[in-house]
Every structure is written in structure tokens, then in C-alpha cells.
LUMKOLTI-12812 format. One record per residue (C-alpha): residue number from 1; x, z, y negated. Coordinates in pm, whole numbers, plus 50000, padded with zeros to 5 digits. Each point is the difference from the previous one (the first is absolute). Layout:
N
<pt i="NUM" xx="X" zz="Z" yy="Y"/>
...
***
This chain:
355
<pt i="1" xx="75531" zz="73639" yy="87853"/>
<pt i="2" xx="50021" zz="49968" yy="49613"/>
<pt i="3" xx="50028" zz="49675" yy="49825"/>
<pt i="4" xx="50290" zz="49912" yy="49731"/>
<pt i="5" xx="49809" zz="49998" yy="49646"/>
<pt i="6" xx="49990" zz="49682" yy="49810"/>
<pt i="7" xx="49820" zz="49821" yy="49713"/>
<pt i="8" xx="49903" zz="49654" yy="50093"/>
<pt i="9" xx="49783" zz="49939" yy="49709"/>
<pt i="10" xx="50374" zz="50075" yy="49797"/>
<pt i="11" xx="50259" zz="49862" yy="50170"/>
<pt i="12" xx="49796" zz="49784" yy="50305"/>
<pt i="13" xx="49866" zz="49767" yy="49733"/>
<pt i="14" xx="50327" zz="49915" yy="49825"/>
<pt i="15" xx="50125" zz="49962" yy="50332"/>
<pt i="16" xx="49805" zz="49768" yy="50096"/>
<pt i="17" xx="49977" zz="49792" yy="49692"/>
<pt i="18" xx="50382" zz="49979" yy="50070"/>
<pt i="19" xx="49999" zz="49867" yy="50345"/>
<pt i="20" xx="49716" zz="49754" yy="49895"/>
<pt i="21" xx="50236" zz="49895" yy="49722"/>
<pt i="22" xx="50257" zz="49904" yy="50242"/>
<pt i="23" xx="49737" zz="49810" yy="50245"/>
<pt i="24" xx="49877" zz="49764" yy="49670"/>
<pt i="25" xx="50313" zz="50028" yy="49807"/>
<pt i="26" xx="49809" zz="50169" yy="49700"/>
<pt i="27" xx="50081" zz="50237" yy="49748"/>
<pt i="28" xx="49795" zz="50329" yy="50014"/>
<pt i="29" xx="49732" zz="49901" yy="49692"/>
<pt i="30" xx="49954" zz="49626" yy="50177"/>
<pt i="31" xx="49859" zz="50155" yy="50335"/>
<pt i="32" xx="49637" zz="49953" yy="49936"/>
<pt i="33" xx="50053" zz="49598" yy="49988"/>
<pt i="34" xx="50054" zz="50016" yy="50375"/>
<pt i="35" xx="49869" zz="50312" yy="50122"/>
<pt i="36" xx="49686" zz="50216" yy="50005"/>
<pt i="37" xx="49981" zz="50354" yy="50186"/>
<pt i="38" xx="49653" zz="49990" yy="50051"/>
<pt i="39" xx="50016" zz="49647" yy="50153"/>
<pt i="40" xx="50278" zz="50084" yy="50171"/>
<pt i="41" xx="49813" zz="50311" yy="50178"/>
<pt i="42" xx="49650" zz="49834" yy="50052"/>
<pt i="43" xx="50187" zz="49681" yy="50186"/>
<pt i="44" xx="50188" zz="50282" yy="50250"/>
<pt i="45" xx="49646" zz="50203" yy="50014"/>
<pt i="46" xx="49868" zz="49645" yy="50169"/>
<pt i="47" xx="50290" zz="49942" yy="50208"/>
<pt i="48" xx="49882" zz="50248" yy="50316"/>
<pt i="49" xx="50374" zz="49909" yy="50224"/>
<pt i="50" xx="50151" zz="50125" yy="49663"/>
<pt i="51" xx="49808" zz="50326" yy="49929"/>
<pt i="52" xx="49992" zz="50120" yy="50375"/>
<pt i="53" xx="50362" zz="49924" yy="50046"/>
<pt i="54" xx="50072" zz="50180" yy="49675"/>
<pt i="55" xx="49820" zz="50304" yy="50087"/>
<pt i="56" xx="50128" zz="50049" yy="50326"/>
<pt i="57" xx="50337" zz="49993" yy="49842"/>
<pt i="58" xx="49884" zz="50288" yy="49777"/>
<pt i="59" xx="49803" zz="50196" yy="50311"/>
<pt i="60" xx="50326" zz="49995" yy="50196"/>
<pt i="61" xx="50142" zz="50281" yy="49723"/>
<pt i="62" xx="49693" zz="50190" yy="49977"/>
<pt i="63" xx="50013" zz="50009" yy="50412"/>
<pt i="64" xx="50388" zz="50092" yy="50043"/>
<pt i="65" xx="49919" zz="50278" yy="49719"/>
<pt i="66" xx="49695" zz="50119" yy="50142"/>
<pt i="67" xx="50195" zz="50013" yy="50371"/>
<pt i="68" xx="50200" zz="50253" yy="49859"/>
<pt i="69" xx="50337" zz="49951" yy="50164"/>
<pt i="70" xx="50153" zz="49772" yy="49654"/>
<pt i="71" xx="50196" zz="50188" yy="49778"/>
<pt i="72" xx="50046" zz="49699" yy="49761"/>
<pt i="73" xx="49795" zz="49650" yy="49983"/>
<pt i="74" xx="50133" zz="49692" yy="49742"/>
<pt i="75" xx="49838" zz="49694" yy="49914"/>
<pt i="76" xx="50321" zz="49824" yy="50104"/>
<pt i="77" xx="49893" zz="49659" yy="49849"/>
<pt i="78" xx="49867" zz="50114" yy="49703"/>
<pt i="79" xx="50292" zz="49831" yy="49795"/>
<pt i="80" xx="50188" zz="49658" yy="50076"/>
<pt i="81" xx="50323" zz="50049" yy="50144"/>
<pt i="82" xx="50361" zz="49842" yy="49892"/>
<pt i="83" xx="50209" zz="49858" yy="50253"/>
<pt i="84" xx="50295" zz="49822" yy="50105"/>
<pt i="85" xx="50024" zz="49793" yy="50324"/>
<pt i="86" xx="49746" zz="49974" yy="50267"/>
<pt i="87" xx="49612" zz="50033" yy="49903"/>
<pt i="88" xx="49874" zz="50348" yy="49965"/>
<pt i="89" xx="49621" zz="50135" yy="49988"/>
<pt i="90" xx="49924" zz="50323" yy="49892"/>
<pt i="91" xx="49750" zz="50165" yy="50272"/>
<pt i="92" xx="49694" zz="50165" yy="49903"/>
<pt i="93" xx="50075" zz="50355" yy="50028"/>
<pt i="94" xx="50325" zz="50257" yy="50078"/>
<pt i="95" xx="49906" zz="50279" yy="50180"/>
<pt i="96" xx="50159" zz="50320" yy="50042"/>
<pt i="97" xx="49872" zz="50240" yy="50293"/>
<pt i="98" xx="50029" zz="50379" yy="50046"/>
<pt i="99" xx="50202" zz="49894" yy="50310"/>
<pt i="100" xx="50278" zz="49888" yy="49801"/>
<pt i="101" xx="49923" zz="49617" yy="50077"/>
<pt i="102" xx="50002" zz="49757" yy="49713"/>
<pt i="103" xx="49846" zz="49665" yy="50067"/>
<pt i="104" xx="49888" zz="49682" yy="49786"/>
<pt i="105" xx="49664" zz="49906" yy="50088"/>
<pt i="106" xx="49813" zz="49644" yy="50011"/>
<pt i="107" xx="49635" zz="50051" yy="49995"/>
<pt i="108" xx="49756" zz="49733" yy="50112"/>
<pt i="109" xx="49639" zz="49952" yy="50052"/>
<pt i="110" xx="49810" zz="49850" yy="50264"/>
<pt i="111" xx="49641" zz="49864" yy="50134"/>
<pt i="112" xx="50117" zz="49894" yy="50344"/>
<pt i="113" xx="49739" zz="49802" yy="50229"/>
<pt i="114" xx="50059" zz="50174" yy="50310"/>
<pt i="115" xx="50272" zz="50288" yy="50100"/>
<pt i="116" xx="50268" zz="49712" yy="50071"/>
<pt i="117" xx="49958" zz="49854" yy="49697"/>
<pt i="118" xx="50386" zz="49990" yy="49825"/>
<pt i="119" xx="50160" zz="50100" yy="49680"/>
<pt i="120" xx="50259" zz="49749" yy="49897"/>
<pt i="121" xx="50316" zz="50091" yy="49812"/>
<pt i="122" xx="50188" zz="49679" yy="49957"/>
<pt i="123" xx="50382" zz="49966" yy="50029"/>
<pt i="124" xx="50051" zz="49957" yy="49619"/>
<pt i="125" xx="49771" zz="50269" yy="49889"/>
<pt i="126" xx="50115" zz="50296" yy="50250"/>
<pt i="127" xx="50391" zz="49886" yy="49948"/>
<pt i="128" xx="49960" zz="50072" yy="49622"/>
<pt i="129" xx="49813" zz="50325" yy="50082"/>
<pt i="130" xx="50287" zz="50053" yy="50198"/>
<pt i="131" xx="50282" zz="49937" yy="49771"/>
<pt i="132" xx="49868" zz="50236" yy="49743"/>
<pt i="133" xx="49940" zz="50302" yy="50270"/>
<pt i="134" xx="50364" zz="49906" yy="50103"/>
<pt i="135" xx="50129" zz="50015" yy="49635"/>
<pt i="136" xx="49827" zz="50365" yy="49980"/>
<pt i="137" xx="50084" zz="50129" yy="50297"/>
<pt i="138" xx="49685" zz="50120" yy="50149"/>
<pt i="139" xx="49812" zz="49813" yy="50293"/>
<pt i="140" xx="49674" zz="49772" yy="49924"/>
<pt i="141" xx="49697" zz="50071" yy="50167"/>
<pt i="142" xx="49679" zz="49797" yy="50014"/>
<pt i="143" xx="49666" zz="50152" yy="49927"/>
<pt i="144" xx="49670" zz="49867" yy="50095"/>
<pt i="145" xx="49661" zz="50083" yy="49926"/>
<pt i="146" xx="49770" zz="49813" yy="50273"/>
<pt i="147" xx="49693" zz="49986" yy="49826"/>
<pt i="148" xx="49688" zz="50013" yy="50186"/>
<pt i="149" xx="50184" zz="50224" yy="50272"/>
<pt i="150" xx="50037" zz="50287" yy="49677"/>
<pt i="151" xx="50386" zz="50051" yy="50156"/>
<pt i="152" xx="50348" zz="49962" yy="49855"/>
<pt i="153" xx="50313" zz="49947" yy="50218"/>
<pt i="154" xx="50345" zz="50049" yy="49870"/>
<pt i="155" xx="50272" zz="49797" yy="50204"/>
<pt i="156" xx="50389" zz="49984" yy="49970"/>
<pt i="157" xx="50068" zz="49613" yy="49932"/>
<pt i="158" xx="50286" zz="49997" yy="50298"/>
<pt i="159" xx="49724" zz="50112" yy="50243"/>
<pt i="160" xx="49831" zz="49647" yy="49929"/>
<pt i="161" xx="50229" zz="49782" yy="49856"/>
<pt i="162" xx="50040" zz="49678" yy="50203"/>
<pt i="163" xx="50343" zz="49832" yy="50091"/>
<pt i="164" xx="49879" zz="49728" yy="49732"/>
<pt i="165" xx="49952" zz="50290" yy="49728"/>
<pt i="166" xx="49629" zz="50009" yy="49998"/>
<pt i="167" xx="49701" zz="50246" yy="50097"/>
<pt i="168" xx="49700" zz="49939" yy="50156"/>
<pt i="169" xx="49818" zz="50326" yy="50010"/>
<pt i="170" xx="49699" zz="50029" yy="50170"/>
<pt i="171" xx="49800" zz="50345" yy="49984"/>
<pt i="172" xx="50064" zz="50115" yy="50356"/>
<pt i="173" xx="50363" zz="49983" yy="49972"/>
<pt i="174" xx="49975" zz="50140" yy="49650"/>
<pt i="175" xx="49828" zz="50309" yy="50109"/>
<pt i="176" xx="50239" zz="50018" yy="50332"/>
<pt i="177" xx="50311" zz="50032" yy="49782"/>
<pt i="178" xx="49784" zz="50161" yy="49715"/>
<pt i="179" xx="50277" zz="50321" yy="49792"/>
<pt i="180" xx="49710" zz="50112" yy="49784"/>
<pt i="181" xx="49970" zz="50313" yy="50174"/>
<pt i="182" xx="50324" zz="50074" yy="49835"/>
<pt i="183" xx="49830" zz="49932" yy="49653"/>
<pt i="184" xx="49743" zz="50232" yy="50131"/>
<pt i="185" xx="49767" zz="49786" yy="50109"/>
<pt i="186" xx="49764" zz="50176" yy="50327"/>
<pt i="187" xx="49701" zz="49932" yy="50186"/>
<pt i="188" xx="49713" zz="50262" yy="49955"/>
<pt i="189" xx="49739" zz="50088" yy="50257"/>
<pt i="190" xx="49686" zz="50240" yy="49978"/>
<pt i="191" xx="49724" zz="50085" yy="50237"/>
<pt i="192" xx="49703" zz="49753" yy="49915"/>
<pt i="193" xx="49773" zz="50007" yy="49759"/>
<pt i="194" xx="50074" zz="50109" yy="49701"/>
<pt i="195" xx="49689" zz="50098" yy="49800"/>
<pt i="196" xx="49934" zz="50007" yy="49640"/>
<pt i="197" xx="49671" zz="50205" yy="49919"/>
<pt i="198" xx="49883" zz="49927" yy="49638"/>
<pt i="199" xx="49741" zz="50298" yy="49884"/>
<pt i="200" xx="49692" zz="49908" yy="49795"/>
<pt i="201" xx="49958" zz="50214" yy="49703"/>
<pt i="202" xx="49656" zz="50220" yy="50105"/>
<pt i="203" xx="49928" zz="50008" yy="49604"/>
<pt i="204" xx="49961" zz="49650" yy="49934"/>
<pt i="205" xx="49781" zz="49733" yy="50112"/>
<pt i="206" xx="50092" zz="49821" yy="50326"/>
<pt i="207" xx="49839" zz="49757" yy="50228"/>
<pt i="208" xx="49995" zz="49718" yy="50252"/>
<pt i="209" xx="49858" zz="49671" yy="49901"/>
<pt i="210" xx="49830" zz="49743" yy="50232"/>
<pt i="211" xx="50300" zz="49810" yy="49989"/>
<pt i="212" xx="50211" zz="50270" yy="50119"/>
<pt i="213" xx="50168" zz="50052" yy="49698"/>
<pt i="214" xx="50073" zz="50382" yy="49944"/>
<pt i="215" xx="49954" zz="50143" yy="49656"/>
<pt i="216" xx="50189" zz="50361" yy="49893"/>
<pt i="217" xx="50240" zz="50147" yy="49830"/>
<pt i="218" xx="50293" zz="50126" yy="50180"/>
<pt i="219" xx="50095" zz="50373" yy="49974"/>
<pt i="220" xx="50309" zz="50003" yy="50235"/>
<pt i="221" xx="50157" zz="49845" yy="50292"/>
<pt i="222" xx="50142" zz="50138" yy="50332"/>
<pt i="223" xx="50180" zz="49881" yy="50276"/>
<pt i="224" xx="50013" zz="50111" yy="50331"/>
<pt i="225" xx="50230" zz="49924" yy="50293"/>
<pt i="226" xx="49902" zz="50074" yy="50387"/>
<pt i="227" xx="49638" zz="50100" yy="49918"/>
<pt i="228" xx="50188" zz="50271" yy="49745"/>
<pt i="229" xx="49993" zz="50041" yy="49638"/>
<pt i="230" xx="50347" zz="49937" yy="49813"/>
<pt i="231" xx="50020" zz="50330" yy="49782"/>
<pt i="232" xx="50356" zz="49979" yy="49871"/>
<pt i="233" xx="49989" zz="49790" yy="49653"/>
<pt i="234" xx="50323" zz="49823" yy="50128"/>
<pt i="235" xx="49837" zz="49852" yy="50332"/>
<pt i="236" xx="49705" zz="49899" yy="49816"/>
<pt i="237" xx="50230" zz="49777" yy="49751"/>
<pt i="238" xx="50167" zz="49861" yy="50354"/>
<pt i="239" xx="49705" zz="49942" yy="50154"/>
<pt i="240" xx="49853" zz="49829" yy="49719"/>
<pt i="241" xx="50309" zz="49777" yy="49941"/>
<pt i="242" xx="49992" zz="49903" yy="50381"/>
<pt i="243" xx="49680" zz="49934" yy="49972"/>
<pt i="244" xx="49967" zz="49724" yy="49757"/>
<pt i="245" xx="50381" zz="49848" yy="50030"/>
<pt i="246" xx="50064" zz="50034" yy="50387"/>
<pt i="247" xx="49935" zz="49715" yy="50223"/>
<pt i="248" xx="49675" zz="50161" yy="50132"/>
<pt i="249" xx="49685" zz="49885" yy="49920"/>
<pt i="250" xx="49694" zz="50139" yy="49804"/>
<pt i="251" xx="49690" zz="50016" yy="50168"/>
<pt i="252" xx="49651" zz="49979" yy="49823"/>
<pt i="253" xx="49937" zz="50270" yy="49836"/>
<pt i="254" xx="49708" zz="50195" yy="50166"/>
<pt i="255" xx="49746" zz="50213" yy="49768"/>
<pt i="256" xx="49874" zz="50326" yy="50137"/>
<pt i="257" xx="49639" zz="50125" yy="49835"/>
<pt i="258" xx="49868" zz="50316" yy="49912"/>
<pt i="259" xx="49644" zz="49892" yy="49982"/>
<pt i="260" xx="50004" zz="49682" yy="49734"/>
<pt i="261" xx="50295" zz="50109" yy="49828"/>
<pt i="262" xx="50370" zz="49909" yy="50130"/>
<pt i="263" xx="50140" zz="50330" yy="50129"/>
<pt i="264" xx="50360" zz="49808" yy="49997"/>
<pt i="265" xx="50168" zz="49638" yy="50148"/>
<pt i="266" xx="50284" zz="49996" yy="50257"/>
<pt i="267" xx="50297" zz="49734" yy="50024"/>
<pt i="268" xx="50173" zz="49973" yy="50315"/>
<pt i="269" xx="50324" zz="49838" yy="50009"/>
<pt i="270" xx="50152" zz="49884" yy="50405"/>
<pt i="271" xx="50203" zz="49781" yy="50132"/>
<pt i="272" xx="49903" zz="49628" yy="50001"/>
<pt i="273" xx="50074" zz="49937" yy="50393"/>
<pt i="274" xx="49900" zz="50207" yy="50324"/>
<pt i="275" xx="50112" zz="50346" yy="50002"/>
<pt i="276" xx="50306" zz="50013" yy="50241"/>
<pt i="277" xx="49905" zz="50207" yy="50297"/>
<pt i="278" xx="50234" zz="50288" yy="50106"/>
<pt i="279" xx="50090" zz="50118" yy="49615"/>
<pt i="280" xx="49871" zz="50198" yy="49775"/>
<pt i="281" xx="50107" zz="49780" yy="49665"/>
<pt i="282" xx="49972" zz="49663" yy="49913"/>
<pt i="283" xx="50256" zz="49854" yy="49706"/>
<pt i="284" xx="49900" zz="49967" yy="49629"/>
<pt i="285" xx="50276" zz="49792" yy="49922"/>
<pt i="286" xx="50336" zz="50004" yy="49844"/>
<pt i="287" xx="50062" zz="50198" yy="49677"/>
<pt i="288" xx="50160" zz="49679" yy="49844"/>
<pt i="289" xx="49642" zz="49835" yy="50077"/>
<pt i="290" xx="49794" zz="50284" yy="49875"/>
<pt i="291" xx="50227" zz="50007" yy="49664"/>
<pt i="292" xx="49990" zz="49592" yy="49999"/>
<pt i="293" xx="49622" zz="50031" yy="50012"/>
<pt i="294" xx="49952" zz="50268" yy="49720"/>
<pt i="295" xx="50239" zz="49833" yy="49793"/>
<pt i="296" xx="49786" zz="49638" yy="50036"/>
<pt i="297" xx="49659" zz="50189" yy="49930"/>
<pt i="298" xx="50193" zz="50141" yy="49669"/>
<pt i="299" xx="50073" zz="49644" yy="49890"/>
<pt i="300" xx="49694" zz="49778" yy="50086"/>
<pt i="301" xx="49639" zz="49994" yy="49842"/>
<pt i="302" xx="49746" zz="49776" yy="50104"/>
<pt i="303" xx="50254" zz="49873" yy="50289"/>
<pt i="304" xx="50238" zz="49866" yy="49735"/>
<pt i="305" xx="50328" zz="50127" yy="49908"/>
<pt i="306" xx="49974" zz="50202" yy="49678"/>
<pt i="307" xx="50349" zz="50167" yy="50000"/>
<pt i="308" xx="50327" zz="49939" yy="50182"/>
<pt i="309" xx="50096" zz="50407" yy="49987"/>
<pt i="310" xx="49727" zz="50276" yy="49963"/>
<pt i="311" xx="49975" zz="50268" yy="49701"/>
<pt i="312" xx="50191" zz="50254" yy="50249"/>
<pt i="313" xx="50331" zz="50106" yy="50035"/>
<pt i="314" xx="50109" zz="49861" yy="50370"/>
<pt i="315" xx="50060" zz="50284" yy="50204"/>
<pt i="316" xx="49595" zz="50133" yy="49887"/>
<pt i="317" xx="49892" zz="49737" yy="50284"/>
<pt i="318" xx="50150" zz="50223" yy="50252"/>
<pt i="319" xx="49703" zz="50127" yy="50238"/>
<pt i="320" xx="50113" zz="50376" yy="49968"/>
<pt i="321" xx="50159" zz="50083" yy="50328"/>
<pt i="322" xx="50321" zz="49995" yy="50135"/>
<pt i="323" xx="50103" zz="50034" yy="50371"/>
<pt i="324" xx="50015" zz="50366" yy="50005"/>
<pt i="325" xx="49614" zz="49981" yy="49913"/>
<pt i="326" xx="49833" zz="50216" yy="50217"/>
<pt i="327" xx="49623" zz="50031" yy="49918"/>
<pt i="328" xx="49743" zz="50280" yy="50028"/>
<pt i="329" xx="49708" zz="49773" yy="50132"/>
<pt i="330" xx="50169" zz="49652" yy="49922"/>
<pt i="331" xx="50222" zz="49916" yy="50279"/>
<pt i="332" xx="50227" zz="49707" yy="49976"/>
<pt i="333" xx="50234" zz="49824" yy="50224"/>
<pt i="334" xx="50333" zz="49835" yy="49826"/>
<pt i="335" xx="50182" zz="49772" yy="50157"/>
<pt i="336" xx="50366" zz="49868" yy="49868"/>
<pt i="337" xx="50043" zz="49651" yy="50151"/>
<pt i="338" xx="50366" zz="49929" yy="50090"/>
<pt i="339" xx="50143" zz="49651" yy="49996"/>
<pt i="340" xx="49998" zz="49848" yy="50337"/>
<pt i="341" xx="50328" zz="49781" yy="50113"/>
<pt i="342" xx="49898" zz="49879" yy="50351"/>
<pt i="343" xx="49989" zz="49620" yy="49987"/>
<pt i="344" xx="49705" zz="49840" yy="49808"/>
<pt i="345" xx="49758" zz="49912" yy="50237"/>
<pt i="346" xx="49765" zz="49643" yy="49976"/>
<pt i="347" xx="49741" zz="49902" yy="50189"/>
<pt i="348" xx="49963" zz="49635" yy="50183"/>
<pt i="349" xx="49745" zz="49840" yy="50186"/>
<pt i="350" xx="50091" zz="50187" yy="50312"/>
<pt i="351" xx="50241" zz="50254" yy="49940"/>
<pt i="352" xx="50158" zz="50272" yy="49750"/>
<pt i="353" xx="50345" zz="49940" yy="49911"/>
<pt i="354" xx="50245" zz="50171" yy="49795"/>
<pt i="355" xx="50250" zz="49855" yy="49759"/>
***
């Protein structure tokens, strides 16, 4: 997808100044009496909840663009709407899918204490969003990024709205009825482990110090799956992406020596839990989760958010394969998870109850 070009340094500054002038009831030439852009930015950077929340909102746009099923994404809440009658609130995004479906999407970020900790939408908040969506004629969805779980869920409001006009959305319920698959999200699996071999340059010094620190110059990278070297360039790029942005964990590097010299160092990535018996593959995670991990890596330095958006076009965060992928060496299994509208399951002290 391509982004419509804008000139924020030219037009964005004066638009922001105009909004600030209304907020402080000041003409443009007197804004510095009440507002400092540098001070406001520094204050925001010191507010983790604000920074994480705003970054997740931006991340959603990149995730949907990279999943490849949208043909138009716009920030719906970028301007202050004028309205008459009941209160309205613009959702974060409008998304048009290639399938013809069109939605408004409100994005939330949460760090749940456990799988049953809900994301809540109060009556007034949800009513404003619904009123806006109704007036513009498209369904309202809720997209939640469950931090720590590396998962996105996308749900229809009507699937969870209570009789009181509120929503308490638990991860397990959101997963059961998520329509993220319609946006292009899939669960991806491969045969563990994936191996990255880092070759040492034979013409440059290399050694292993007493503290097990390897000193060498890298001459190249090669990747292996199921014991076979991946030779096709596209498959190499996919293997690199999966190794370092999926849910699999990298093990400690292991050096192979040739006398006193380092010949190469290998890093293996595999699933965190025990391998499932009776199947070849193990889940690497979801595409949306991998794209989000890549996004966070691009916008973080020294465990601090340094950007809200990366210096890449949204679709450039994609892993480089679609559901038609067939690898020469790197075999992948891809699963589109469909929503399940069976009754939601609640666990009680002595039984499972459907609701």
C-alpha cells in the first residue's frame, strides 16, 4: 500500500497552531506564552501509558496494511467532527477490505494480568462510537493488542455488547470470535528448529576469549530448515524474518572452531514449550503478532519508545509470503482461524459453563 504524501512541516505546523490557539484562546503569534512544542513532547515521552497507547494505534495501521487484505486505511479520528444531536466520537480508523467489507475500528492496547482480565468499554464511550458509526453507515469493530501475548483480536461490537450497553472483553472470548482472519491474519507453523549460521571471514582475525566472547568478522549468513540449507534468496529472507520476529525463542549461540579459529557461529530458534507429539510442525505465532514485534523493534531503543511510527511504508513490515507460498526447503503451514460463534465457555470451581 502507498501512503498519500503530505507536508507536515509545512501544513501540519500551522494546523496544530490553529488548534492550540482555539484551546488557549490565543492568536497564533502569542502561542509561545502558553505552549512549548519541546516541553509538550518531553512530557509525553515521560508518560509510558500515553506513549504505548499511541504507538499501538499507529501500529494497527501498519499491521493491517502488511497483512495485505485492505485497499484503503484512513485515520478517522484525525479531525474534530461537527455534529448535532447525540454525542459522537470518531473511532481510530476506517478500513476498506478487498472483499468489499468496510469497517470503523477502535483500537485498544492492554497488558492483561491473566487470560481472564477484561478490556472494558463503558456505556457513554461505546455509545459515542456507535452513534458515529451509525451516522456514517459502517459497522464498528474493536481491535485489541494483547501485550505480552503478542496477539491481535478484531471483534464485532454486537458479539459482546451487554444489555447495559457495555463491553467486558476477555482474551479467550475475543480469540474465539475474532475476525482477524478476514483482515489477512494467519497462524504460521514450521518444523523446528530454524538455524542461522554466521560465517566468520577466514581472511580476518578470529578468536574465542576466556569469557566465551567470540571475536570475528562476519562474511555471510546462511539459513537451515530440517537440516537442509536454504538456497533461494526469498526463502532466506523469510527464514530470517521468522527467526527473529516470531514467538520462537533463540537459543545461545554455539561456535564451531577450526583449531584456534572460529569457523562459524550457529543460532537455533525453536518453540518455547515441549514439542507436540504426532505432528511435524510447531506454531511460530500469528502474522499480525510478528509484524507487531518487528514494528516495536523498529520504534524502540534501549527499552524506550523513540518513535511512534518507523521510517518505512506500512506494507514493508510484511514477512514476504502469502497463502500461496510453497517453499523449496522452508516448509510452512498456514492456518486462517475462523470465528466460532458457539456459546462462550466460563470456567467455574467445579465445571465448565456455556454462556
